C-alpha atoms as an extended CHARMM CRD file, in Angstrom:
* protein
*
       292  EXT
         1         1  MET       CA             22.8430000000       12.4360000000       -3.6510000000  PROA      1               0.0000000000
         2         2  GLU       CA             19.4850000000       11.9230000000       -4.5390000000  PROA      2               0.0000000000
         3         3  ILE       CA             17.7950000000       10.7190000000       -1.1160000000  PROA      3               0.0000000000
         4         4  GLN       CA             19.2790000000       13.8800000000        0.8400000000  PROA      4               0.0000000000
         5         5  LYS       CA             17.3970000000       15.7880000000       -2.0730000000  PROA      5               0.0000000000
         6         6  LEU       CA             14.4140000000       13.8230000000       -1.1560000000  PROA      6               0.0000000000
         7         7  ARG       CA             15.2750000000       14.5400000000        2.7530000000  PROA      7               0.0000000000
         8         8  ALA       CA             15.6130000000       18.3750000000        2.0040000000  PROA      8               0.0000000000
         9         9  LEU       CA             12.2300000000       18.5340000000       -0.1930000000  PROA      9               0.0000000000
        10        10  LEU       CA             10.5760000000       16.3860000000        2.5270000000  PROA      10              0.0000000000
        11        11  ALA       CA             11.7700000000       19.0410000000        5.4050000000  PROA      11              0.0000000000
        12        12  SER       CA             10.8980000000       22.1390000000        3.5170000000  PROA      12              0.0000000000
        13        13  ARG       CA              7.1980000000       21.1420000000        2.5920000000  PROA      13              0.0000000000
        14        14  PRO       CA              4.8170000000       23.0090000000        4.8560000000  PROA      14              0.0000000000
        15        15  ALA       CA              3.2930000000       20.7400000000        8.3450000000  PROA      15              0.0000000000
        16        16  ALA       CA             -0.5460000000       20.9330000000        8.5850000000  PROA      16              0.0000000000
        17        17  ASP       CA             -1.8690000000       20.4340000000       12.3540000000  PROA      17              0.0000000000
        18        18  ASP       CA             -5.6940000000       19.4500000000       11.0980000000  PROA      18              0.0000000000
        19        19  LEU       CA             -6.5370000000       16.1800000000        9.5870000000  PROA      19              0.0000000000
        20        20  ALA       CA             -8.0630000000       18.5330000000        6.6410000000  PROA      20              0.0000000000
        21        21  GLY       CA             -4.7890000000       20.1800000000        5.7700000000  PROA      21              0.0000000000
        22        22  ARG       CA             -2.8050000000       16.3850000000        6.0940000000  PROA      22              0.0000000000
        23        23  ARG       CA             -5.4990000000       15.7190000000        3.1410000000  PROA      23              0.0000000000
        24        24  ARG       CA             -4.8950000000       18.5690000000        1.2850000000  PROA      24              0.0000000000
        25        25  ASN       CA             -0.7630000000       18.2400000000        1.1370000000  PROA      25              0.0000000000
        26        26  MET       CA             -0.9670000000       14.3180000000        0.4300000000  PROA      26              0.0000000000
        27        27  ASP       CA             -3.5000000000       14.9960000000       -2.4220000000  PROA      27              0.0000000000
        28        28  ALA       CA             -0.6020000000       17.3570000000       -3.7900000000  PROA      28              0.0000000000
        29        29  ASN       CA              1.2340000000       14.7460000000       -5.1580000000  PROA      29              0.0000000000
        30        30  ALA       CA             -1.4340000000       15.2940000000       -8.0790000000  PROA      30              0.0000000000
        31        31  LYS       CA              0.6300000000       18.2780000000       -8.9180000000  PROA      31              0.0000000000
        32        32  THR       CA              3.7870000000       17.3950000000       -7.7170000000  PROA      32              0.0000000000
        33        33  PHE       CA              4.5460000000       14.4420000000       -9.9480000000  PROA      33              0.0000000000
        34        34  PRO       CA              1.7730000000       15.1780000000      -12.6770000000  PROA      34              0.0000000000
        35        35  LEU       CA              0.0390000000       12.0640000000      -14.9340000000  PROA      35              0.0000000000
        36        36  ASP       CA              1.7730000000       11.0680000000      -18.1630000000  PROA      36              0.0000000000
        37        37  PRO       CA             -0.8120000000       11.9900000000      -20.7600000000  PROA      37              0.0000000000
        38        38  ALA       CA             -0.3650000000        8.7690000000      -22.7500000000  PROA      38              0.0000000000
        39        39  ILE       CA             -2.2990000000        6.8360000000      -19.5500000000  PROA      39              0.0000000000
        40        40  THR       CA             -5.6690000000        6.7430000000      -19.8840000000  PROA      40              0.0000000000
        41        41  VAL       CA             -7.3080000000        6.9720000000      -16.5360000000  PROA      41              0.0000000000
        42        42  GLU       CA            -11.3030000000        6.0330000000      -16.1580000000  PROA      42              0.0000000000
        43        43  ALA       CA            -13.2610000000        6.2670000000      -13.3370000000  PROA      43              0.0000000000
        44        44  VAL       CA            -15.4940000000        3.3040000000      -12.0970000000  PROA      44              0.0000000000
        45        45  SER       CA            -17.8480000000        1.8620000000       -9.1270000000  PROA      45              0.0000000000
        46        46  ALA       CA            -15.6240000000       -1.4760000000       -7.6700000000  PROA      46              0.0000000000
        47        47  GLY       CA            -18.6840000000       -3.0150000000       -6.3400000000  PROA      47              0.0000000000
        48        48  GLY       CA            -19.9000000000       -0.1320000000       -4.7110000000  PROA      48              0.0000000000
        49        49  VAL       CA            -16.4790000000        1.7520000000       -4.2110000000  PROA      49              0.0000000000
        50        50  PRO       CA            -15.1250000000        4.7320000000       -5.8330000000  PROA      50              0.0000000000
        51        51  ALA       CA            -11.8340000000        2.9490000000       -7.8320000000  PROA      51              0.0000000000
        52        52  GLU       CA             -9.7230000000        4.2700000000      -11.2210000000  PROA      52              0.0000000000
        53        53  TRP       CA             -8.8370000000        2.2070000000      -13.8410000000  PROA      53              0.0000000000
        54        54  THR       CA             -5.6420000000        3.3220000000      -15.1890000000  PROA      54              0.0000000000
        55        55  VAL       CA             -4.0650000000        1.9230000000      -18.4590000000  PROA      55              0.0000000000
        56        56  SER       CA             -0.5890000000        2.6040000000      -20.0980000000  PROA      56              0.0000000000
        57        57  PRO       CA             -0.3760000000        1.9720000000      -24.0990000000  PROA      57              0.0000000000
        58        58  GLY       CA             -0.0170000000       -1.7030000000      -24.8940000000  PROA      58              0.0000000000
        59        59  ALA       CA             -0.9570000000       -2.9540000000      -21.0210000000  PROA      59              0.0000000000
        60        60  ASP       CA             -2.5960000000       -6.3260000000      -20.7830000000  PROA      60              0.0000000000
        61        61  VAL       CA             -5.7260000000       -5.4450000000      -19.6950000000  PROA      61              0.0000000000
        62        62  GLY       CA             -6.7410000000       -9.1410000000      -18.7450000000  PROA      62              0.0000000000
        63        63  ARG       CA             -4.4490000000       -8.6810000000      -15.8380000000  PROA      63              0.0000000000
        64        64  VAL       CA             -4.6920000000       -6.4610000000      -12.8410000000  PROA      64              0.0000000000
        65        65  VAL       CA             -3.5050000000       -4.8050000000      -10.0740000000  PROA      65              0.0000000000
        66        66  LEU       CA             -5.6670000000       -3.5560000000       -7.0780000000  PROA      66              0.0000000000
        67        67  TYR       CA             -3.5480000000       -0.8270000000       -5.2750000000  PROA      67              0.0000000000
        68        68  VAL       CA             -5.3380000000        0.6420000000       -2.0110000000  PROA      68              0.0000000000
        69        69  HSD       CA             -3.1410000000        3.6950000000       -1.1380000000  PROA      69              0.0000000000
        70        70  GLY       CA             -1.6300000000        4.7280000000        2.0610000000  PROA      70              0.0000000000
        71        71  GLY       CA             -2.3910000000        7.6100000000        4.4190000000  PROA      71              0.0000000000
        72        72  GLY       CA             -3.0930000000        6.1630000000        7.9890000000  PROA      72              0.0000000000
        73        73  TYR       CA             -6.1770000000        5.1160000000        6.6610000000  PROA      73              0.0000000000
        74        74  VAL       CA             -6.8430000000        8.6890000000        7.4290000000  PROA      74              0.0000000000
        75        75  PHE       CA             -5.8360000000       10.5480000000        4.4980000000  PROA      75              0.0000000000
        76        76  GLY       CA             -4.6130000000        9.7430000000        1.0220000000  PROA      76              0.0000000000
        77        77  SER       CA             -6.2710000000        9.3730000000       -1.9350000000  PROA      77              0.0000000000
        78        78  ILE       CA             -6.7780000000        8.1790000000       -5.5820000000  PROA      78              0.0000000000
        79        79  LEU       CA             -5.1520000000       11.8240000000       -6.3360000000  PROA      79              0.0000000000
        80        80  SER       CA             -2.1510000000       11.3240000000       -3.9620000000  PROA      80              0.0000000000
        81        81  HSD       CA             -1.1360000000        8.0940000000       -5.6530000000  PROA      81              0.0000000000
        82        82  ARG       CA             -2.1370000000        8.3490000000       -9.2700000000  PROA      82              0.0000000000
        83        83  HSD       CA              1.4000000000        9.3320000000      -10.5380000000  PROA      83              0.0000000000
        84        84  LEU       CA              2.2460000000        5.9980000000       -8.4160000000  PROA      84              0.0000000000
        85        85  VAL       CA             -0.3820000000        3.7230000000       -9.2460000000  PROA      85              0.0000000000
        86        86  ALA       CA              0.6360000000        4.5260000000      -13.1190000000  PROA      86              0.0000000000
        87        87  GLU       CA              3.7400000000        3.5630000000      -13.1340000000  PROA      87              0.0000000000
        88        88  ILE       CA              3.1180000000        0.5280000000      -11.4790000000  PROA      88              0.0000000000
        89        89  GLY       CA              0.9160000000       -0.5610000000      -14.2380000000  PROA      89              0.0000000000
        90        90  ARG       CA              3.1080000000        0.9000000000      -16.8540000000  PROA      90              0.0000000000
        91        91  GLN       CA              5.8640000000       -1.3000000000      -15.5370000000  PROA      91              0.0000000000
        92        92  ALA       CA              4.0610000000       -4.0850000000      -15.1620000000  PROA      92              0.0000000000
        93        93  GLY       CA              2.6880000000       -4.2190000000      -18.4160000000  PROA      93              0.0000000000
        94        94  VAL       CA             -0.7920000000       -4.5310000000      -16.7460000000  PROA      94              0.0000000000
        95        95  ARG       CA             -4.2400000000       -2.5590000000      -15.9380000000  PROA      95              0.0000000000
        96        96  THR       CA             -4.2800000000       -0.9570000000      -12.2250000000  PROA      96              0.0000000000
        97        97  LEU       CA             -7.4640000000       -0.2580000000      -10.5020000000  PROA      97              0.0000000000
        98        98  ALA       CA             -7.0330000000        2.3750000000       -7.8930000000  PROA      98              0.0000000000
        99        99  LEU       CA             -9.4680000000        2.0040000000       -4.7820000000  PROA      99              0.0000000000
       100       100  ASP       CA            -10.4760000000        5.2430000000       -3.0270000000  PROA      100             0.0000000000
       101       101  TYR       CA            -12.1300000000        3.2040000000        0.0370000000  PROA      101             0.0000000000
       102       102  ARG       CA            -13.1700000000        4.9160000000        3.1560000000  PROA      102             0.0000000000
       103       103  LEU       CA            -11.3420000000        7.0350000000        5.1680000000  PROA      103             0.0000000000
       104       104  ALA       CA            -11.4110000000        7.3680000000        9.6680000000  PROA      104             0.0000000000
       105       105  PRO       CA            -12.3590000000        8.7140000000       11.3430000000  PROA      105             0.0000000000
       106       106  GLU       CA            -15.6370000000        9.2140000000        9.8790000000  PROA      106             0.0000000000
       107       107  HSD       CA            -15.5530000000        5.5740000000        8.3160000000  PROA      107             0.0000000000
       108       108  PRO       CA            -13.3490000000        3.6890000000       10.9570000000  PROA      108             0.0000000000
       109       109  PHE       CA            -12.4500000000       -0.0590000000       11.0480000000  PROA      109             0.0000000000
       110       110  PRO       CA            -13.1270000000       -2.5100000000        9.6210000000  PROA      110             0.0000000000
       111       111  ALA       CA            -14.5730000000       -0.5190000000        6.3590000000  PROA      111             0.0000000000
       112       112  PRO       CA            -11.5560000000       -0.0970000000        4.5720000000  PROA      112             0.0000000000
       113       113  ILE       CA            -11.3390000000       -4.2570000000        4.6660000000  PROA      113             0.0000000000
       114       114  GLU       CA            -14.3800000000       -4.3230000000        3.5730000000  PROA      114             0.0000000000
       115       115  ASP       CA            -14.4280000000       -1.8650000000        0.7190000000  PROA      115             0.0000000000
       116       116  SER       CA            -11.3300000000       -3.8310000000       -0.4390000000  PROA      116             0.0000000000
       117       117  LEU       CA            -12.9750000000       -7.0590000000       -0.5510000000  PROA      117             0.0000000000
       118       118  ALA       CA            -15.8480000000       -5.7780000000       -2.4950000000  PROA      118             0.0000000000
       119       119  ALA       CA            -13.5680000000       -4.6120000000       -5.3500000000  PROA      119             0.0000000000
       120       120  TYR       CA            -11.7670000000       -7.7530000000       -5.1540000000  PROA      120             0.0000000000
       121       121  ARG       CA            -15.2460000000       -9.3950000000       -5.4980000000  PROA      121             0.0000000000
       122       122  PHE       CA            -15.8960000000       -7.2530000000       -8.2050000000  PROA      122             0.0000000000
       123       123  LEU       CA            -12.6920000000       -8.3610000000      -10.4850000000  PROA      123             0.0000000000
       124       124  LEU       CA            -13.5790000000      -11.3860000000       -9.8790000000  PROA      124             0.0000000000
       125       125  ASP       CA            -17.5970000000      -11.1800000000      -11.1500000000  PROA      125             0.0000000000
       126       126  SER       CA            -16.2550000000       -9.0620000000      -14.3780000000  PROA      126             0.0000000000
       127       127  GLY       CA            -14.5810000000      -12.2670000000      -15.2310000000  PROA      127             0.0000000000
       128       128  ILE       CA            -11.2460000000      -11.6130000000      -14.4720000000  PROA      128             0.0000000000
       129       129  PRO       CA             -9.3150000000      -14.4320000000      -12.7400000000  PROA      129             0.0000000000
       130       130  ALA       CA             -7.9330000000      -14.5270000000       -9.1110000000  PROA      130             0.0000000000
       131       131  ALA       CA             -3.7670000000      -15.6270000000      -10.7870000000  PROA      131             0.0000000000
       132       132  ARG       CA             -4.5060000000      -13.1280000000      -12.8250000000  PROA      132             0.0000000000
       133       133  ILE       CA             -5.1410000000      -10.1910000000       -9.8660000000  PROA      133             0.0000000000
       134       134  ALA       CA             -2.2750000000       -8.8110000000       -7.9590000000  PROA      134             0.0000000000
       135       135  LEU       CA             -2.6580000000       -6.7050000000       -4.5690000000  PROA      135             0.0000000000
       136       136  ALA       CA             -0.5090000000       -4.1570000000       -4.0640000000  PROA      136             0.0000000000
       137       137  GLY       CA             -0.3480000000       -1.0230000000       -1.1770000000  PROA      137             0.0000000000
       138       138  ASP       CA              1.8160000000        1.1560000000        0.5950000000  PROA      138             0.0000000000
       139       139  SER       CA              2.1660000000        1.9520000000        4.3130000000  PROA      139             0.0000000000
       140       140  ALA       CA             -1.2130000000        1.7950000000        6.0680000000  PROA      140             0.0000000000
       141       141  GLY       CA             -2.1880000000        0.2100000000        2.4880000000  PROA      141             0.0000000000
       142       142  GLY       CA              0.3290000000       -2.5140000000        2.8520000000  PROA      142             0.0000000000
       143       143  GLY       CA             -1.4280000000       -3.6860000000        5.9070000000  PROA      143             0.0000000000
       144       144  LEU       CA             -4.4020000000       -3.5960000000        4.2760000000  PROA      144             0.0000000000
       145       145  VAL       CA             -3.3340000000       -5.8930000000        1.3330000000  PROA      145             0.0000000000
       146       146  VAL       CA             -2.1500000000       -8.5730000000        4.1060000000  PROA      146             0.0000000000
       147       147  ALA       CA             -5.8380000000       -7.9090000000        5.9250000000  PROA      147             0.0000000000
       148       148  ALA       CA             -7.3940000000       -8.1270000000        2.6340000000  PROA      148             0.0000000000
       149       149  LEU       CA             -5.8340000000      -11.3780000000        2.0620000000  PROA      149             0.0000000000
       150       150  VAL       CA             -7.0620000000      -12.9680000000        5.0590000000  PROA      150             0.0000000000
       151       151  ALA       CA            -10.6990000000      -11.8940000000        4.2910000000  PROA      151             0.0000000000
       152       152  ILE       CA            -10.2680000000      -13.2430000000        1.0100000000  PROA      152             0.0000000000
       153       153  ARG       CA             -9.3130000000      -16.2510000000        2.3900000000  PROA      153             0.0000000000
       154       154  ASP       CA            -12.1050000000      -16.3870000000        5.1570000000  PROA      154             0.0000000000
       155       155  ALA       CA            -14.8940000000      -15.4130000000        2.8260000000  PROA      155             0.0000000000
       156       156  GLY       CA            -14.0680000000      -18.1460000000        0.6820000000  PROA      156             0.0000000000
       157       157  LEU       CA            -12.7310000000      -17.0250000000       -2.1800000000  PROA      157             0.0000000000
       158       158  PRO       CA             -9.6790000000      -17.5460000000       -4.3760000000  PROA      158             0.0000000000
       159       159  GLN       CA             -6.3850000000      -15.9320000000       -3.6010000000  PROA      159             0.0000000000
       160       160  PRO       CA             -4.7480000000      -13.5230000000       -5.7550000000  PROA      160             0.0000000000
       161       161  ALA       CA             -1.6120000000      -14.5940000000       -7.8250000000  PROA      161             0.0000000000
       162       162  CYS       CA             -0.0890000000      -12.2520000000       -5.0550000000  PROA      162             0.0000000000
       163       163  GLY       CA              0.2730000000       -9.5240000000       -2.6420000000  PROA      163             0.0000000000
       164       164  TRP       CA              3.1510000000       -6.6420000000       -2.9300000000  PROA      164             0.0000000000
       165       165  VAL       CA              3.4930000000       -4.4960000000       -0.1290000000  PROA      165             0.0000000000
       166       166  ILE       CA              5.6260000000       -1.0790000000        0.6500000000  PROA      166             0.0000000000
       167       167  SER       CA              6.7800000000       -0.1280000000        3.9590000000  PROA      167             0.0000000000
       168       168  PRO       CA              3.4530000000       -1.8700000000        5.4670000000  PROA      168             0.0000000000
       169       169  TRP       CA              1.9810000000       -0.4120000000        8.7670000000  PROA      169             0.0000000000
       170       170  VAL       CA              0.5610000000       -3.9050000000       10.3120000000  PROA      170             0.0000000000
       171       171  ASP       CA              0.9500000000       -3.5690000000       14.0820000000  PROA      171             0.0000000000
       172       172  MET       CA             -1.5530000000       -0.5990000000       15.4420000000  PROA      172             0.0000000000
       173       173  GLU       CA              0.3980000000       -0.1560000000       18.9130000000  PROA      173             0.0000000000
       174       174  ALA       CA              3.4290000000        0.7400000000       17.2990000000  PROA      174             0.0000000000
       175       175  LEU       CA              5.7660000000       -1.8060000000       19.6730000000  PROA      175             0.0000000000
       176       176  GLY       CA              8.4120000000       -2.3390000000       17.0670000000  PROA      176             0.0000000000
       177       177  GLY       CA             12.0730000000       -1.6010000000       18.4030000000  PROA      177             0.0000000000
       178       178  SER       CA             12.8050000000        0.2330000000       15.3440000000  PROA      178             0.0000000000
       179       179  PHE       CA             10.6000000000        3.1660000000       16.1470000000  PROA      179             0.0000000000
       180       180  VAL       CA             13.4180000000        4.1510000000       18.7640000000  PROA      180             0.0000000000
       181       181  SER       CA             16.2310000000        2.7430000000       17.2290000000  PROA      181             0.0000000000
       182       182  GLN       CA             15.1710000000        4.7410000000       13.5100000000  PROA      182             0.0000000000
       183       183  ALA       CA             13.4000000000        7.1630000000       15.0190000000  PROA      183             0.0000000000
       184       184  GLY       CA             16.2390000000        9.6780000000       14.2800000000  PROA      184             0.0000000000
       185       185  LEU       CA             16.6640000000        9.0850000000       10.6860000000  PROA      185             0.0000000000
       186       186  ASP       CA             12.4470000000        8.8270000000        9.7430000000  PROA      186             0.0000000000
       187       187  PRO       CA             11.7180000000       12.2640000000        8.5080000000  PROA      187             0.0000000000
       188       188  ILE       CA              8.2300000000       10.6600000000        7.8860000000  PROA      188             0.0000000000
       189       189  VAL       CA              6.6740000000        8.6330000000       10.6000000000  PROA      189             0.0000000000
       190       190  SER       CA              6.9270000000        8.8160000000       14.4050000000  PROA      190             0.0000000000
       191       191  ARG       CA              5.2780000000        6.1640000000       17.1930000000  PROA      191             0.0000000000
       192       192  THR       CA              3.4280000000        9.6020000000       18.3280000000  PROA      192             0.0000000000
       193       193  ALA       CA              1.6880000000       10.0680000000       15.1340000000  PROA      193             0.0000000000
       194       194  ILE       CA              1.2860000000        6.3300000000       14.6420000000  PROA      194             0.0000000000
       195       195  LEU       CA             -0.7250000000        5.8040000000       17.2900000000  PROA      195             0.0000000000
       196       196  GLU       CA             -2.1700000000        9.2720000000       16.8650000000  PROA      196             0.0000000000
       197       197  ILE       CA             -4.0960000000        7.8950000000       13.5270000000  PROA      197             0.0000000000
       198       198  ALA       CA             -4.4860000000        4.6790000000       14.9960000000  PROA      198             0.0000000000
       199       199  ALA       CA             -7.0030000000        5.8560000000       17.3420000000  PROA      199             0.0000000000
       200       200  MET       CA             -8.8540000000        7.4000000000       14.8680000000  PROA      200             0.0000000000
       201       201  TYR       CA             -9.2160000000        4.2900000000       12.7540000000  PROA      201             0.0000000000
       202       202  LEU       CA            -10.1770000000        1.5470000000       15.4000000000  PROA      202             0.0000000000
       203       203  ASN       CA            -12.4240000000        3.9230000000       17.3820000000  PROA      203             0.0000000000
       204       204  GLY       CA            -12.3650000000        1.8510000000       20.3010000000  PROA      204             0.0000000000
       205       205  ALA       CA            -11.6220000000       -1.5600000000       18.5930000000  PROA      205             0.0000000000
       206       206  ASP       CA             -9.2080000000       -3.5670000000       20.2800000000  PROA      206             0.0000000000
       207       207  PRO       CA             -5.7320000000       -2.4330000000       18.7190000000  PROA      207             0.0000000000
       208       208  ARG       CA             -4.5460000000       -6.1380000000       18.8100000000  PROA      208             0.0000000000
       209       209  SER       CA             -7.7900000000       -7.3480000000       16.0400000000  PROA      209             0.0000000000
       210       210  PRO       CA             -6.1960000000       -9.5280000000       13.7270000000  PROA      210             0.0000000000
       211       211  LEU       CA             -7.5770000000       -7.6090000000       10.4380000000  PROA      211             0.0000000000
       212       212  ALA       CA             -6.4830000000       -4.0660000000       12.0290000000  PROA      212             0.0000000000
       213       213  SER       CA             -2.9340000000       -5.5960000000       13.3010000000  PROA      213             0.0000000000
       214       214  PRO       CA             -2.3550000000       -8.4880000000       10.6970000000  PROA      214             0.0000000000
       215       215  ILE       CA              1.0030000000       -9.0100000000       12.4920000000  PROA      215             0.0000000000
       216       216  TYR       CA             -1.4620000000      -10.7680000000       14.5100000000  PROA      216             0.0000000000
       217       217  ALA       CA             -3.5650000000      -12.7890000000       11.9800000000  PROA      217             0.0000000000
       218       218  ASP       CA             -3.4320000000      -16.1440000000       10.7960000000  PROA      218             0.0000000000
       219       219  LEU       CA             -1.8840000000      -15.7610000000        7.6700000000  PROA      219             0.0000000000
       220       220  ARG       CA             -1.6710000000      -19.6510000000        6.6860000000  PROA      220             0.0000000000
       221       221  GLY       CA             -2.7730000000      -19.6120000000        2.8690000000  PROA      221             0.0000000000
       222       222  ILE       CA             -2.8100000000      -16.3750000000        1.6070000000  PROA      222             0.0000000000
       223       223  ALA       CA             -0.9940000000      -15.3910000000       -1.3640000000  PROA      223             0.0000000000
       224       224  PRO       CA              3.1090000000      -15.0130000000       -1.9690000000  PROA      224             0.0000000000
       225       225  LEU       CA              4.1420000000      -11.6600000000       -0.5610000000  PROA      225             0.0000000000
       226       226  LEU       CA              6.8190000000       -9.4170000000       -1.9920000000  PROA      226             0.0000000000
       227       227  ILE       CA              7.6510000000       -6.7720000000        1.1770000000  PROA      227             0.0000000000
       228       228  GLN       CA              9.5470000000       -3.7410000000        0.8550000000  PROA      228             0.0000000000
       229       229  VAL       CA             11.0330000000       -1.4330000000        3.4530000000  PROA      229             0.0000000000
       230       230  GLY       CA             13.4060000000        1.0400000000        3.6450000000  PROA      230             0.0000000000
       231       231  ALA       CA             16.6140000000        0.7770000000        6.1650000000  PROA      231             0.0000000000
       232       232  ALA       CA             15.7950000000        4.4690000000        7.6360000000  PROA      232             0.0000000000
       233       233  GLU       CA             12.1140000000        3.8780000000        8.1790000000  PROA      233             0.0000000000
       234       234  THR       CA             10.6760000000        3.2760000000       11.7430000000  PROA      234             0.0000000000
       235       235  LEU       CA              8.2520000000        0.7800000000       10.2150000000  PROA      235             0.0000000000
       236       236  LEU       CA             11.5460000000       -1.3390000000        9.5560000000  PROA      236             0.0000000000
       237       237  ASP       CA             10.2390000000       -3.9360000000       12.1390000000  PROA      237             0.0000000000
       238       238  ASP       CA              6.8770000000       -4.1480000000       11.1600000000  PROA      238             0.0000000000
       239       239  ALA       CA              7.9450000000       -5.3270000000        7.9480000000  PROA      239             0.0000000000
       240       240  THR       CA             10.6380000000       -7.4200000000        8.9550000000  PROA      240             0.0000000000
       241       241  GLN       CA              8.5280000000       -9.1150000000       11.6110000000  PROA      241             0.0000000000
       242       242  LEU       CA              5.6120000000       -9.3850000000        8.9700000000  PROA      242             0.0000000000
       243       243  ALA       CA              7.8880000000      -11.4890000000        6.9890000000  PROA      243             0.0000000000
       244       244  GLY       CA              8.4000000000      -13.6570000000        9.8830000000  PROA      244             0.0000000000
       245       245  ARG       CA              5.0470000000      -14.5370000000       10.7830000000  PROA      245             0.0000000000
       246       246  ALA       CA              4.1280000000      -15.4790000000        7.0610000000  PROA      246             0.0000000000
       247       247  GLY       CA              7.0310000000      -17.6920000000        6.2600000000  PROA      247             0.0000000000
       248       248  ALA       CA              6.8220000000      -19.2590000000        9.9490000000  PROA      248             0.0000000000
       249       249  VAL       CA              3.1050000000      -20.7250000000        8.3070000000  PROA      249             0.0000000000
       250       250  ASP       CA              4.8390000000      -21.6320000000        5.0100000000  PROA      250             0.0000000000
       251       251  VAL       CA              3.4700000000      -18.3230000000        3.0480000000  PROA      251             0.0000000000
       252       252  PRO       CA              6.0670000000      -17.5460000000        0.3350000000  PROA      252             0.0000000000
       253       253  VAL       CA              7.8540000000      -14.6410000000        1.2190000000  PROA      253             0.0000000000
       254       254  ARG       CA             10.3570000000      -11.7910000000       -0.0430000000  PROA      254             0.0000000000
       255       255  LEU       CA             11.7180000000       -9.3270000000        1.8640000000  PROA      255             0.0000000000
       256       256  GLU       CA             13.6610000000       -6.5870000000        0.9970000000  PROA      256             0.0000000000
       257       257  VAL       CA             15.4290000000       -3.7220000000        3.1220000000  PROA      257             0.0000000000
       258       258  TRP       CA             16.3310000000       -0.9580000000        0.9520000000  PROA      258             0.0000000000
       259       259  PRO       CA             19.7480000000        0.7540000000        2.1130000000  PROA      259             0.0000000000
       260       260  GLU       CA             18.9370000000        4.9810000000        3.1340000000  PROA      260             0.0000000000
       261       261  MET       CA             15.6030000000        4.6920000000        1.8240000000  PROA      261             0.0000000000
       262       262  VAL       CA             12.2520000000        6.7190000000        3.7820000000  PROA      262             0.0000000000
       263       263  HSD       CA              9.2900000000        5.5780000000        3.8840000000  PROA      263             0.0000000000
       264       264  VAL       CA              7.4860000000        4.5780000000        0.4560000000  PROA      264             0.0000000000
       265       265  TRP       CA             10.3990000000        6.4340000000       -1.3520000000  PROA      265             0.0000000000
       266       266  HSD       CA              8.3030000000        4.8730000000       -4.2850000000  PROA      266             0.0000000000
       267       267  VAL       CA              5.9670000000        8.1520000000       -4.2420000000  PROA      267             0.0000000000
       268       268  PHE       CA              9.2020000000        9.8150000000       -5.2600000000  PROA      268             0.0000000000
       269       269  HSD       CA             10.1060000000        7.6510000000       -8.5640000000  PROA      269             0.0000000000
       270       270  PRO       CA              9.9730000000       11.0340000000      -10.7950000000  PROA      270             0.0000000000
       271       271  MET       CA             13.1520000000       12.1690000000       -8.5030000000  PROA      271             0.0000000000
       272       272  LEU       CA             14.8510000000        9.1510000000       -7.3120000000  PROA      272             0.0000000000
       273       273  ALA       CA             16.0160000000        6.2950000000       -9.4720000000  PROA      273             0.0000000000
       274       274  ALA       CA             15.6910000000        3.8670000000       -6.7380000000  PROA      274             0.0000000000
       275       275  GLY       CA             12.2030000000        4.5640000000       -6.4110000000  PROA      275             0.0000000000
       276       276  LYS       CA             11.5120000000        3.7320000000      -10.2060000000  PROA      276             0.0000000000
       277       277  GLN       CA             14.0490000000        0.7690000000       -9.7420000000  PROA      277             0.0000000000
       278       278  ALA       CA             11.7320000000       -0.4950000000       -6.4870000000  PROA      278             0.0000000000
       279       279  ILE       CA              8.6840000000        0.0130000000       -8.4810000000  PROA      279             0.0000000000
       280       280  ALA       CA             10.7150000000       -2.3100000000      -11.4550000000  PROA      280             0.0000000000
       281       281  ASP       CA             11.3380000000       -5.0230000000       -8.9450000000  PROA      281             0.0000000000
       282       282  GLY       CA              7.6050000000       -5.2260000000       -7.5640000000  PROA      282             0.0000000000
       283       283  ALA       CA              6.0610000000       -5.0420000000      -11.2360000000  PROA      283             0.0000000000
       284       284  ALA       CA              8.5680000000       -7.9560000000      -12.3410000000  PROA      284             0.0000000000
       285       285  TYR       CA              7.7610000000      -10.2180000000       -9.0940000000  PROA      285             0.0000000000
       286       286  MET       CA              3.7260000000       -9.2280000000      -10.0800000000  PROA      286             0.0000000000
       287       287  HSD       CA              4.2840000000      -10.0610000000      -13.7160000000  PROA      287             0.0000000000
       288       288  ALA       CA              6.2700000000      -13.2060000000      -13.0720000000  PROA      288             0.0000000000
       289       289  ALA       CA              3.0800000000      -14.1000000000      -10.5070000000  PROA      289             0.0000000000
       290       290  MET       CA              0.0840000000      -13.7120000000      -12.3320000000  PROA      290             0.0000000000
       291       291  VAL       CA              0.2030000000      -16.4700000000      -15.0710000000  PROA      291             0.0000000000
       292       292  ASP       CA             -2.5530000000      -18.7630000000      -16.2000000000  PROA      292             0.0000000000
């Protein structure tokens, strides 16, 4: 089975003990999963934040997915997620803007939220209507999508069409029961690792700050959400609790729990049919939401 081959691949990858090594390992995705040469890539400053446009042939450039990558706010980059972002844009038939937001510990909370808000303002100032923008992100980026939606609301800006969050991390304290129940199934995320990177990101801030742990945020009035999570994830409870909190204040939510899938399985879509299907589902959701 494909998922078993993926697990074997993950087990064979060399581990890094230091942050620089972990950053290099994650950015190696760019070599493991090279970009289709038909995709156009263009660097841009999005409100002062380094970013990258990707455009597939025939894409509607008047509609945009703003993507914020995962990596616990301490690693991950445009490079590590370029192939995923490009595939999202290709399947949705729109332009994508991948954000290279500032990382901790050099730039701790709330730097990524400030950068996401700046990039969203950049899109609006560029003449793209909010209804033609979707926000998407994975892991920490999934939590960042929710925090950004709250920040957008609090700044008095119009909400985008929707938010798509993949394997979201929304609780800095990692209190979900799935950190115990799924610990033996998840080959990527452990509670120990989560608490380690949370400390780097928070830099002494309250772990229950609503924009750091949006599980505690007032989610009233934010854009509709699609939440996708794997059944084998320690972050399963983060996703299900987020869906409950959002739904309880009348935010339209669609929650998908994918059997057997591991953390952000979408990254492995070149070798995993379920990854490509999950992207297709997310792309269709966003495409349907981005209407005039």
